[in-house]
N, C-alpha and C positions, 0 to 999 in steps of 0.2 A: 093572467097578469094585468091589472087595470093600469097601464104604464101611464096614462095622463093623470090620473090620481096620486101616483107615485109622484110625478113631476111637479104636480101640486103642491104636496105636502113638502117635498125637498125646497122647493120656491119659498115657503113659509118659512122654513128653518132658516135660509140663507138671509132673508130678511131681518131675522132676529140676530143672526150674527153680525151682520151689516149696523144694527142698531147699538150693539153692544161694544163695536168698535169705536163709538164716540167718546166711550170712556177713557181708553188709552190716550186717544186723541187729546181729550180734555187734559189729562196729565200732562202731555207734552206741551199744551200752551200755558200751563200753571208754571210749569219748570223752564220754560221759556227755550225748549227743544225744537226750534224752528225748522231746522235742519231736517228733522224726522217727518212734518207735518205733510210733504208731497206723497211720502210712502203709505200714510195712513188714509189720505183722501182717495190717492189712486184704490187702495185696497176697498175703501168702503162703497166706492164708486162701482168698482168691478163686482162686489158682492151683491150690491142694491140692483144692480142691472140684471144680473145672473137670476136673483130672486124674483123680480118683476117679470123677467121672460117666462120663468117656469110656471108662475102662480098667476100669470095675467087674466086667465079664464077658467072659472072653477068647473071642471069637468060635471055632465051630466050624469054618468054613474059614477057615484062616489062611495060605494062600498069598497072596502078593502078586507081581506083575509090573512091567513099568517105569513104566506109568502110574500105578499105584498108590506106586510110590517118588517119583515126581515129585510127585504130589498130597501126598504126607505131606511131603516137605521143604519145599515152597513154602508150606503152610498151618502148619506148625510154625514156620517162622520169622517169618510174619506174626503169628501168635498170641504167640510169646515176645516180640515187640516189642510187642504191646499190652498183654499183663499186665506187661511189664518197665518200661513207662514209668508204671505207677502210683504209684511211690513219689517221683518227682519231681513229678508232678501232685497227688497228694493231700497233698503235703508244703508244697504252695503255694511251691516254690523255682522252678519253672517253672509260672506258673499256667495257661499255655494247655495244651489237650490234644495239639493238633498239634505244637506245638513239642517237647512231653515225647516224643510219638512220634518226630518226626525225631531227637530226640538219641538214644533209644533204638535205632532203626533203624541210626543211623549208628555205635553202639556194636557192636551184633551183626554188623553186617555190616563191620566193620572198616574203616570210611571215616575216622573222626575228624574230619567234617564238624559244627561245631558252630551253635547259635544263641546261645550264652552270650556276653556282652559281659565279664563278669566272673566266671571262673571261680573265684577264690579265694574268691568269695561263698558257694560251697555248703558244707555241712557236710562232715565227713570221709567219714562213712557214704555219703552220695551219691556223693562223689568216687570211692568205693572201688567202688561198683556200677556207676558208669559207666566205669571203666577195665577193671573185672571182665568187662563184656560183651564187650568185645575179646578177652579171653582165652578166654571160652566160645566165641565166634563163630570165632575165627581157627582152630582146628582143626576146629570143627564140634561141636554138641551131639548130632548123629546118631551122628558116629564115637563120641562117649563111651558113648552109648546101646548101642551096638552092642558097646562093649568090656565092659559090665557085666551086659547083659542077654541070655540064649542066643537066638540066632535059627538059622534055617538058613542055609547059606553062600549059597543062591541068592537068598533074600529080602535077607539082607544086602548083597550085591552091589548090587541095584537101588537100594538106600538109599544106599549109598555112592558110586555111580555119579552117581546125583543131586544130592549136596552136595558132592562133593570136586572142586577146580578142575584143570583140563587138559583135553586132547583124549582121553586115555584113562585108564582106572583099573585098577591091577592089585593082586594081593596079594604082600606082602613074604614071607609063609609059608602054609603049606596051607588054614590057616583063617582066615576073614575077622575073626572076633572076636580072634584072637590078633595079626592084622594091626593091628588098631585099638587093642589095649592097647598095642603095642610104638610106635605113632606116638604116643599119648599119653604113654608114659613118657619117650620122647625128649623131647617138648615140653616135659614138666614140669621134667626134668633141666636144659634150656637155660635155662628160666625162673628156678629156682634159681640157676644158675651166674652168670648175668647179675645177678642180686639181690646177689649176694655181692661181685661185683666193684663194682658201685655203691656199696654201703657202704663199701667199702675206699678208695673215693675221697671219702669224706666225706657222701654223700647221706644225708640223714634216713630212718630205715627205712621209715616210710610211704611217702616219695617213692619209696623204691628197688623197694617193692613193686608201686605201681601204674605205674611207670614200665616194669619189667620185664613186667608185662601187657600196657601197650600196645605195647611192642616185640616181643612174643612173637606178639600176635595180628596185629602189623604194622598196628594202628588209630591210635594217635597221639593220642588223649587225654591231655591234661597236666593237673597240678593248679597250674600257674601260668600267668598271662596270657600271659608270655614264653616258654612252652614252656620247651625245653631251656635256651634261652639264658639262663635266669634264673641257672642255677649258674655261670654264666661260667668253666668248669673244662676244659682242655684233656683231662685225663683222662677226664672223663665223656663229652666230645663223641667221643673216640675209643671209648671202651666202646660207647656207644650206635649208634656207626657201624658197628663190626664185628658187633653182635648185629642190627642190621637187616639187613644183608647176610647174614648166618647164616640168619637165618628166612626170607628168599627163596629160598633152597635146596630144591630137594626133597628132603623128609624121606626117601626111600629111600636116597639117598647116605649120610645120617648112618647109616643102618642096615647098610650096607655097610661103613662105616667101624669101627663097632661091632664088626663080625663079622670083621674083619681083613682085609678085602677092599679096602683102602685104594687100589690099585692100578686097580681098577676103577672107584672112584668119580670118580678123577682124571682118568679118561678120559671122562668123560659131556662130550657135546658140547653139551648143554645148558647145562651148567655153563662151559665153556669161553667160550661167548657171552655168557652173563650176566657173567661177570667181565670179559671183553675189553670189552663196552659200558660197563661201570662205570668201568673204567680209562680208557677214552678220554674218556667224557664228563668225568669229574674232570678229567682234563688240559686239555680245551678250555676248560672253565667257568674254572679256576684260570689259566690264561692271559688269559681274556677279562675277568675282575674284577681284576687283579693291582694295576691303578692305582687302585683302589676301597677295597684294604686299606691299614690304617697300617701294618703289617709287612711281612715279606718274603714271598717265594713260598711258603713253608711254612704262613703264615697264609692264603694265598688256598687253598691246597690244604687246609686243616682245614675251610674255611666250604664250598668245592667239594663235598669228600669226604661231608660230612653229609647236604649237600641232595640231592646224586646218590643216595645211598644210600637217604636218607627218601622221595624219590619214586619210585624203581625197584622198592623192597620197598614201596611204597604204605604206609609208616607214617604219614607226615606230619608228623612232629615238626620243629621250625625252630629255629635258631640264629642266623639271618639273615634280613631281609625279601628275599628273593630278587625281590620285586615292584619292588625299585628296581634290579636289575640290569640290565645291558644285553641289548638286544632278543635277540640271539645265544645268550646263556646261557637265557634264558626260553624260547626254541624249543625248546632240547634238553631242559629240562625237562618241557615239555608231551609232547614225544616220547616221554620216559621213562615218562611216564604212562600211555601206551598199552601198552608192552612190558610192565611190570610185572615179576614175578619168574618163579621157575623153575614149573612144573607140579608139583603134589605138594606145594607151599609154602603157608604162610599169606597171601602176598601177593596182591594183586588184579592187574589188568590183563588183557590177552589171553594173557599167558603167553609166555616166551621159546621155548618149544618150537613152539608156534603161528607167531610170528615166523620161526622155523627153516623150518618148513613152507611157508610162504607164500611167502618168499624161493626156496626149491627148486622149488615149484609155477610159479613165474614163469620161472624158468632153465628148467624142463621145458619150458614152452610156447613159448619162444623158441626153443630148440633144434629143437623139432617142426615149428615153422614154417618152420625151413630145411630140415630132414631130415623129411619126413612120414612116412615108413616108420619111421624109428627109435623103438624101444621103449625109452623112458629111465623106469628105477624111483626114485621119490623114497625116500631112505633117511634115517632118523634114528637115532643112536646105532648106525649101520652095520648097521641091519637096515631091510627094506624095509616100507615103509608102506601099509596096505590102503587102497585107493581109497574105502572108505566114512568113514574117518579123514579123507583129504584133503578129501571133498566136505562133512564136519561143519566141518572147519576155514574151509572157503570160506563156507560157510552162516553159521558164527557170525560172520565178519567183516562180510557183507553186513548181517544183523539187526542187529548193533551199531551200524553207521553209521546204520540206517535208525531206530532207536531214539533215538540222540543228535540225530539232525535233528528227529525228532518232540517231542523234549523242549526242544529250542533254540525250536521254533516256540511252544510253551507258554509256555516261561519268557520268551520275549522281550516279552510283554504286560506284564510288570512293570517296563518301560522302563530297564532297565539296559543299558550299552553293551555293543557285541558281545563284548569281551574277557570281562567279567565273564560274561554270559550263558553263552557256549560252555564257558568254563572251568569254571563251576559245574557243568555237566552233566558235563564230561569228567572232572572230579576225583570227582563222586560215583557215576558208572557204572562208574571204573576204581578205586573204593575207596581214593583218594588221602587227601581231607583239604582242604587249602588249594589254592585256584587262584590267578588272578591279580587285579589291580585291586580291586574291592569284597570279595571272596572270597579275598584274599591271605593272608599269614601274619599281617598285623595286621589283618585284617577277620573277618566271620562271615557266616553265612546268617540273621540276623535278620530283615531288611529284606524278606525276598521274602514274597510273599503265601502264605495258606494252601494255595492250589492248587497254587503252584510247590513249596512243600515238600513235599507229598504225591506231585508229580511225581518230585521228587529221591529221595523214599523208596522209590520204585518202582525208580528208577535205580540206588540204592544195593543195594536187594536182587538186582536183575537182575545187576549187576556181581558179586556175591558167590556167587551161585548159577548164575553163567554162562548168562544169558538163558532157557534152554529149561525149566527149573522153572516159571519163572514164567508164561512164555508159553502153558506148556501147560494152564495154568487157565483161557485162554481159549479153548480147543478142544473143541468140543462133543462130539467122538471119545472124549475121555479119560473123561468124566462117564458114558457109556452103560455099562450093566450087564454088556454083554460086549463 
């Protein structure tokens, strides 16, 4: 373990956090929220000092390997959340440190689960920071660091592989640094375009900015207690629905489209599954809730489409209390929590590509049981998938359910009903936000004990970093010098 290099990279990341904290500080100045300024100044000072101490001297041995990559990513996200929660805590708007930490982890991990009973009571600067953590966490702060700070391609790949979602991670162009830049440019452009569309629909500028942040990061923190339902606009619902779906698509496909290779993008097997699942779920739920809507089938499609997009993309915005929907619709939404978006997107969940691989692995096993001598190759995007990738998917699936079971056991001591307990864990570990019953669209996570909130924080980080980086922290082999 190259401890000095790990600390050096973490220090660079903390300096980036200190820099981005200047944005909510500026918002506080613009809106005259002078009582918040000390909280931001103290936080920026603390983060900057920590960053400078960690990265004061560049180590002579600069090489990092897979284990350093996992440790850097895990520790960075924990420290980002610990420092990032200070404005909420020091300002007194979230007086409990555990609650402040929960809210910040939920932001950076793009989960959107909240302990706040009255979101609108927060000042604009804190609302901005709360939503901006989604935007930072959506693409990943390490991807941003790779884009702006020169590093070797080998080192960069170890960091990128530990942070980026999906069964495999590849390069768009020959250099990882250029790949990271391309990803962030696409991310930024889509965010700005969505912001413009929302402004055209009559949404205020501040609301448009933070809603675009929440959608781009597929996080779902809103600035209104009623979420997107507050605006009661078909146009805004459609815009947010479309962009939630777009941000759940693999960003590699956007690169193909930009470079003129539209046909290759549209042939993506994962994209076809993703859009097919969305279309099927919308139709089934719309038919199921048709009798509950005052309007016609189009009205049912509006609400079904929004919630399906919000759940499968793991954004978590709401325009209806789906906790009141029929059981059939709620089960579909819970299944969509597991699926999540495409690999290489900002969405959570196990990813559509893993769903495809698990289905194909199951089919392969059944075929080989009937014909033991037959050799069946699992293919994705018409390319053979290596056995180590398939083993990784199977291991991921097993470990995920083990963590869900363990978390549910701990959370159960809080005495909530089974549906609340299970969906609270599912929605956090899949980075969705709202669950069912007490943690449904009209509820929150404030009633859980501090222990349960910390367990859910671990679940959120596990979901965002996809298990292995966090679990690696508990492996003694990772911490050995050799």
